[in-house]
C-alpha positions in Angstrom: -1.1 -78.4 -78.1 -0.1 -81.1 -80.5 -2.0 -81.8 -83.7 -5.4 -81.3 -82.2 -6.6 -78.1 -80.7 -9.8 -77.8 -78.7 -12.0 -74.8 -78.6 -10.5 -73.8 -75.2 -7.0 -73.7 -76.8 -8.3 -71.5 -79.7 -10.0 -69.3 -77.2 -6.8 -68.9 -75.2 -4.8 -68.1 -78.3 -7.3 -65.4 -79.4 -7.5 -64.0 -75.8 -3.7 -63.5 -75.8 -3.9 -61.9 -79.3 -6.6 -59.5 -78.0 -4.5 -58.6 -75.0 -1.5 -57.9 -77.3 -3.5 -55.7 -79.5 -4.7 -53.8 -76.5 -1.2 -53.3 -75.3 -0.2 -52.2 -78.8 -2.8 -49.5 -78.6 -1.5 -48.2 -75.3 2.2 -48.3 -76.3 3.9 -45.1 -77.2 7.1 -46.7 -78.7 6.6 -47.6 -82.3 8.9 -50.6 -82.2 7.1 -52.2 -79.2 3.8 -51.5 -80.9 4.9 -53.3 -84.0 6.2 -56.2 -82.0 2.9 -56.6 -80.2 0.9 -56.4 -83.4 3.2 -58.9 -85.1 2.8 -61.3 -82.3 -1.0 -60.9 -82.2 -1.2 -61.5 -86.0 0.9 -64.6 -85.6 -1.3 -66.0 -82.9 -4.4 -65.2 -84.9 -3.0 -67.0 -87.9 -2.1 -70.0 -85.8 -5.6 -70.1 -84.3 -7.1 -70.0 -87.8 -4.8 -72.8 -88.9 -5.7 -74.9 -85.8 -9.4 -74.2 -86.2 -9.3 -76.6 -89.2 -8.5 -79.5 -86.8 -11.7 -79.1 -84.8 -14.2 -81.9 -85.3 -17.2 -81.1 -87.4 -19.6 -82.7 -84.9 -20.0 -82.3 -81.2 -18.6 -85.3 -79.3 -21.1 -87.6 -77.7 -21.8 -86.8 -74.0 -19.7 -88.8 -71.6 -21.3 -91.5 -69.5 -22.0 -89.8 -66.1 -21.5 -93.1 -64.3 -17.8 -92.8 -65.1 -17.5 -89.6 -63.2 -19.4 -90.3 -60.0 -18.0 -88.9 -56.8 -16.2 -91.3 -54.5 -16.3 -90.6 -50.8 -13.4 -92.4 -49.3 -12.0 -91.9 -45.8 -8.4 -93.0 -45.2 
């Protein structure tokens, strides 16, 4: 992810943390449950840290002319 994390990266990290917490709730073995919860907490802490790198303002919309479809038959 580098030094900059986008909103999608943060959403993915938190999605994995949510899944780990769900697995921890379903797990019967205490050691596995603790492992899942520790991993979820680490991911949440990393997401919180990376949230500080998000830009304060929304980026300007990209010029749509740069992304026009090109129909090319070869």
